[in-house]
N, C-alpha and C positions, 0 to 999 in steps of 0.2 A: 244381173242375170241370176235367175233362181237355180239352185243346184238340183240335179236329178234326184228323184227318190232312190234310196238305197236298194229297194226291191228291183227297180229297173236296171241299176248298175250291176247287181249280181247276175241278172239274166243276160245282160250284154257281155259280161266276162265269160260266161259259159258259151254264149253264141260265138265269141271271137277266139276261143281256145278249146277246140274240140277234144283235146286229150284230158281236160279237167273233169273231175267228177263233182267237185264242190267249188263254190265261190263264196267268199266271206268278206263282208264289209263292216267296219266299225267306224262310224263317222265321228263320234265324240267320246273318246275313251275316258274322259274326265267326268262324265255325268254319272249319276247314281240313280237307278241302275245303268250299267253300260248296255246299250242296245246293240246286239249283234244280228246282222241280217245275213241269212244263209240261203243259197240255192243249191239243190242237189239234182244232178242229171239223172233222170228216170223218165218213165213214160206214164203220165205227164211229168214235167219238171215240177219239183216241189220247192216252194219258197216259204220261209218263215222267219220270225224274229224271236230272239231270246233276250230277256232282261236278266242280266247277271249282276248281283250286288258288286259294287266297285271294289270293296275290300277283298272279294274272292276272285276277281277277274285277273288272270295272268294270260296275256295274249299268246305267249309262247307255249304254255301248257295247253291252252285251248286248241291251237293249231296242231300240236303234237297228238292230242286226243283224237281229233278228226282224222289225222293221218293213220293212226293206229287202227281205227275202226272202219276205214273205208275198204270196200271190197276190191280185190284185184280183178280188174276188168280189162277186156280188150277194147281199145279206143274205138269209138263209133266212126264210121265213114261219114264225111260231110253230107252225102245224099240221104243218110238215114238219121241225121241229127235231129232229135225232137226240138232243139232250140231254133232250127231254121225258120225264118219268117217268110 
């Protein structure tokens, strides 16, 4: 069975968790560079990948950075969720 692409998985995470603003997936943290796939809830939803040099990648600092800079928003109602398919 072939694994789902990270871009689909981050979209699924947002779709299934309406209170989240961001979804982050790192499939292989031991590669260089470390590929980080991110989805941000907006209209339209943005998805992108970052390649971070392995020696500079700290997953805890990365998540802390996202948390520090995310806007304080009121969660979307499921009927208004741009992730709804």
